[in-house]
Each structure stands twice: as structure tokens, then as C-alpha cells.
C-alpha positions in Angstrom: 13.6 34.6 27.5 10.2 36.3 26.9 9.9 37.8 23.5 9.1 41.4 22.6 5.7 40.3 21.4 4.9 38.7 24.7 6.0 41.7 26.7 3.8 43.9 24.5 0.8 41.5 25.2 1.5 41.7 28.9 1.4 45.4 28.7 -2.0 45.1 26.8 -3.2 42.6 29.5 -2.5 45.0 32.3 -4.1 48.0 30.6 -7.1 46.3 29.1 -7.9 43.2 31.1 -10.5 43.1 33.8 -9.3 43.0 37.5 -7.7 39.7 38.4 -10.0 38.4 40.9 -8.2 36.7 43.8 -4.9 38.4 43.0 -5.1 41.7 44.9 -1.3 41.9 45.2 -0.2 40.9 41.8 -0.2 42.7 38.5 -0.7 41.0 35.1 3.1 41.2 34.4 3.7 39.3 37.7 1.2 36.6 36.9 2.4 35.9 33.4 5.7 34.2 33.1 7.4 31.7 30.7 8.5 29.2 33.4 11.1 26.5 33.2 9.5 23.4 34.8 11.0 20.2 35.6 9.3 16.9 34.9 8.5 14.8 38.1 6.4 12.2 36.3 4.7 11.6 32.9 2.6 8.5 33.2 -0.5 7.0 31.5 -3.5 7.0 33.8 -5.8 5.1 31.4 -5.7 3.7 27.8 -5.9 7.2 26.3 -4.7 9.9 28.8 -1.5 10.8 30.5 -0.8 12.8 33.6 2.1 15.3 33.6 3.4 16.5 37.0 5.8 19.4 36.9 7.9 21.2 39.5 7.6 24.9 38.9 8.0 28.1 40.8 6.7 31.7 40.7 3.6 32.7 38.7 2.7 29.1 37.7 1.6 28.4 41.2 -1.0 31.1 41.1 -3.0 29.3 38.4 -6.8 29.0 39.2 -9.5 26.6 38.1 -10.3 27.0 34.4 -7.1 28.8 33.5 -4.6 27.2 31.1 -0.9 27.2 30.1 0.7 27.4 26.7 3.2 24.4 26.8 6.3 24.2 24.7 6.4 20.5 23.5 9.9 19.2 22.9 11.4 18.3 19.6 12.4 14.8 18.8 14.5 13.1 16.0 11.3 12.6 14.1 9.1 15.5 14.9 9.6 19.2 15.6 6.4 20.9 17.1 6.2 24.5 15.9 3.5 25.9 18.1 2.9 25.5 21.8 -0.1 23.4 23.1 -2.8 25.0 25.3 -3.5 22.8 28.4 -5.9 23.5 31.2 -4.6 23.2 34.7 -5.4 19.9 36.4 -3.9 20.6 39.8 -1.8 23.1 41.4 0.0 22.4 44.7 2.0 25.6 45.8 3.2 23.9 49.0 5.0 21.3 46.8 5.8 23.6 43.9 3.8 21.3 41.6 1.7 21.9 38.5 -0.2 19.1 36.9 -1.8 18.5 33.5 -3.9 15.7 31.8 -3.5 15.2 28.1 -4.3 12.8 25.3 -1.8 11.9 22.6 -3.4 13.3 19.4 -0.7 14.7 17.2 2.9 15.9 16.9 3.1 18.0 20.1 1.5 15.5 22.5 3.5 12.6 21.0 6.6 14.6 21.7 5.3 15.5 25.2 4.7 11.8 26.0 8.5 11.2 25.5 9.5 13.5 28.3 11.2 11.5 31.1 11.6 12.4 34.9 14.2 15.1 35.3 13.8 16.6 31.8 12.5 20.2 31.5 10.2 22.3 29.4 8.7 25.8 29.4 5.1 26.6 30.4 3.7 30.0 29.8 0.9 31.3 32.0 -1.3 31.1 33.8 -3.5 32.4 31.0 -7.1 33.2 30.4 -10.1 33.8 32.8 -11.2 30.9 34.9 -14.3 29.8 36.6 -16.3 32.3 38.9 -18.2 31.2 42.0 -20.9 33.2 43.7 -20.7 33.0 47.5 -24.6 32.8 47.6 -24.6 29.5 45.8 -25.2 26.5 48.1 -25.0 23.7 45.5 -23.7 23.5 41.9 -23.8 20.9 39.2 -20.7 20.1 37.1 -21.2 18.1 34.0 -18.1 17.0 31.9 -16.8 14.5 29.5 -13.4 13.4 28.3 -10.6 15.8 29.0 -13.2 18.2 30.3 -13.1 16.2 33.5 -9.6 17.5 33.9 -10.6 21.1 33.5 -13.6 20.7 35.9 -11.8 18.9 38.7 -10.1 21.9 40.3 -13.5 23.7 40.3 -14.8 21.0 42.8 -12.0 21.9 45.2 -12.5 25.7 44.8 -16.2 25.2 45.5 -15.5 23.1 48.6 -13.3 25.7 50.1 -16.2 28.2 49.9 -18.6 25.6 51.4 -20.5 25.1 48.2 -21.7 21.5 47.5 -20.9 20.0 44.2 -22.8 17.3 42.3 -20.6 16.0 39.5 -22.0 14.1 36.5 -18.9 12.5 34.8 -19.3 11.1 31.3 -16.9 8.9 29.1 -17.1 6.2 26.4 -16.3 3.6 29.1 -15.5 3.2 32.8 -11.8 2.7 31.9 -11.7 6.3 30.4 -13.5 8.0 33.3 -11.1 10.5 34.9 -11.0 12.5 38.2 -13.7 10.5 40.0 -11.4 10.1 43.1 -10.5 13.8 42.8 -14.1 14.9 42.9 -15.0 12.5 45.7 -12.0 13.6 47.8 -13.4 17.2 47.4 -16.7 16.1 48.9 -18.5 16.1 45.7 -21.4 13.6 45.0 -20.4 11.8 41.9 -22.6 10.3 39.2 -20.9 8.5 36.4 -22.5 7.8 33.0 -20.8 6.0 30.1 -21.5 4.9 26.6 -20.8 1.2 27.3 -23.4 1.1 30.1 -25.9 3.2 27.8 -26.3 5.8 30.5 -24.6 8.8 28.8 -27.3 9.6 26.2 -28.8 13.0 26.6 -32.3 11.7 27.7 -30.8 9.9 30.8 -28.5 12.8 31.7 -31.5 15.2 31.4 -33.5 13.1 33.9 -30.6 13.3 36.3 -30.4 17.1 35.9 -34.2 17.6 36.2 -34.1 15.7 39.5 -31.4 17.8 40.8 -33.2 21.0 39.8 -36.4 19.8 41.4 -34.4 19.0 44.6 -33.0 22.6 44.8 -29.4 21.3 44.1 -28.6 23.2 41.0 -27.9 26.9 41.8 -25.5 27.0 38.7 -24.2 24.7 35.9 -20.6 24.2 34.9 -19.4 22.1 31.9 -16.5 21.3 29.6 -15.7 18.7 27.0 -18.9 18.1 25.1 -20.9 20.0 22.7 -23.9 17.8 23.3 -23.8 18.2 27.0 -23.3 22.0 26.7 -26.5 22.3 24.5 -28.5 20.3 27.1 -27.4 22.4 30.0 -28.0 25.6 28.0 -31.6 24.6 27.4 -32.3 23.6 31.0 -30.6 26.8 32.2 -32.9 28.9 30.0 -36.0 27.0 31.1 -35.3 27.2 34.8 -33.3 30.6 34.8 -30.1 29.0 36.2 -26.8 30.6 35.6 -23.9 28.6 34.1 -20.4 28.7 32.8 -18.7 26.7 30.1 -14.9 26.1 29.6 -14.3 26.0 25.8 -11.6 24.0 24.1 -10.1 25.6 21.1 -7.0 25.4 18.9 -4.7 28.3 19.8 -1.4 29.8 18.6 -0.2 32.6 20.9 -2.6 32.0 23.8 -2.6 35.7 24.8 -5.1 37.2 22.3 -2.6 38.5 19.7 -3.1 36.1 16.8 -6.9 35.9 16.8 -6.6 32.2 16.0 -9.1 31.1 18.6 -12.0 33.5 17.7 -15.5 32.1 18.1 -19.0 33.5 17.8 -21.2 34.2 20.9 -24.8 35.2 21.3 -25.3 38.4 23.4 -28.1 40.9 23.9 -26.5 43.0 21.1 -26.4 40.0 18.6 -23.5 37.8 17.6 -20.1 38.9 18.9 -16.7 37.5 18.2 -14.4 36.7 21.1 -11.0 35.1 21.7 -11.2 31.9 23.6 -7.7 32.5 25.1 -8.2 36.1 26.2 -11.9 36.6 26.9 -12.2 33.0 27.9 -11.7 30.1 28.1 -14.5 30.3 30.6 -17.7 32.0 29.2 -21.3 32.4 30.3 -23.2 29.3 29.3 -26.1 31.4 27.9 -23.8 33.1 25.4 -21.8 30.1 24.1 -22.7 28.7 20.7 -22.3 25.0 19.6 -19.3 24.1 17.5 
């Protein structure tokens, strides 16, 4: 059941939120639902991350790149997660009624989540937040991510490909074993560049040389990033220097996921000065120029 607080938040969303781009026939109430989802698989994809594939119906299948769900992690004999965990959408396949997430085991909630077996169920609330925005005039965009940010950015490559926009993806990780979504980006037609700590190619100076080469070649109409404060600051500097637009998907601890608790408030630099915004409600995708380091 959806609580009274959630229903009130839905009302607020429908009255106060900006138009839902790409959903001309759906209201906020129709797009927000606490969905009972069935676990189809829950397996490790590398030494640190797992892939959770769920069967779901209704609103969950309308999720777009950059949006997230608030997931109710199960209780175990040892642990009882109190709050839901926000997770960005890794993949949505409406034709198969599937929604996918990548996650790293870091605490009580994700440890419990890792215990879910095929056939079990859990509740996912969403899709939530504002996702990535693509300008039809862009011909080529640069996507730069690290860690779990690679999960958040992977659907963006497919959305861009559907619009005929070329994607150059610079994917960063501590090691080749921890690189994620490489095949996913390649399958979407993206040109993939991988940089890792173990190969000493992920340091900012090397990544900056790559990016400056793309800018010089006219292949950077916009920047997109997630997962690394260091990479975000690099992109912000280059975007300012060359007047390139950009967006960043921010990761933040959340409680409600719908803007009511103000747990995820962060500072942003605007023309009017420092403004405080809720990552879950005004984001999680923000203008790169306005985002501040954490």
C-alpha cells in the first residue's frame, strides 16, 4: 500500500513539478507507484558489483536514463534495513517487463539485497527524479564515468543512439576487472575509451588530454558525468573554458526519495548565488555548471 505521506507527495509533484518530458499521456500520479517486483536474477558481475534483474509492470517500465527507484531491501535474521535505498536505473526493457539495477554491497541494506534469490519479491518505488536531457541539435556527446556511475550513464548512450547522437564514452575504474557497461556502451554504437588506476591511465592529466582531443575534433557538443568528484571538476573546468553544456547525475544519501524529508539537500552555484536543492526532487541530474564538489 502507498502511505498517506506518499500520496501527498504525489499531489505536490503533480502541482509543482515541471512537465514530464517524454510522458505526454501520463500524470505524475500514474508515473509514481510502489511496485511489487519479482527477482529474475541477482548475480555478481565482478568482484564488487552485482546485477539485479526484476520483473515489474506499470509505472516502473516508464523509467528513463538518469532516474532512480527507492528500493525496499528485505529483512534478514541478522539485519533489518529501516530506510529504502535509492538506485539509478541500469536498464528498462518494457517488452520483457524487466527493470535492472547494478549495486555494490556497502552496508545493511545492500547485504540484505544480495540475499534475494530468484523468485523472491521486493517493492520498488518510482521512477523518481529528473533524468538526462538531450538536445536534438547535438551531433556528438562525451560521457565520462567511474564506478557505479557507469551504471547510471549506460542508458544514456542508448537514448542518444535512438536520436542519432554519437557517444564517446570514457570509462574509469580502479582495474579492468571493475570496469562495467563496456559492452553495453559498445552495443549502443558508442566509441569506448577505458582508463584504469592499475594501468596508470585514469589520472586527470591523461583524461584531460583525451577530452581536449575530442573538443579539438568537434566531437564534444555536451558533457555528461557521474560517479567521481574529480572527473566532475575536470569536466566543469573544460566546459567553462570552451563553453560546452553539461549535466551531472549526483549520488546522495536519501530517505524518502520524493523531496519531503530534505535529507539530500546540497549546495549549487547559480547566477543568484548559492542555492540549496534536493537531489531526489530537483535532480538527481543537474546542470554541470551549477554543481559543486562534495
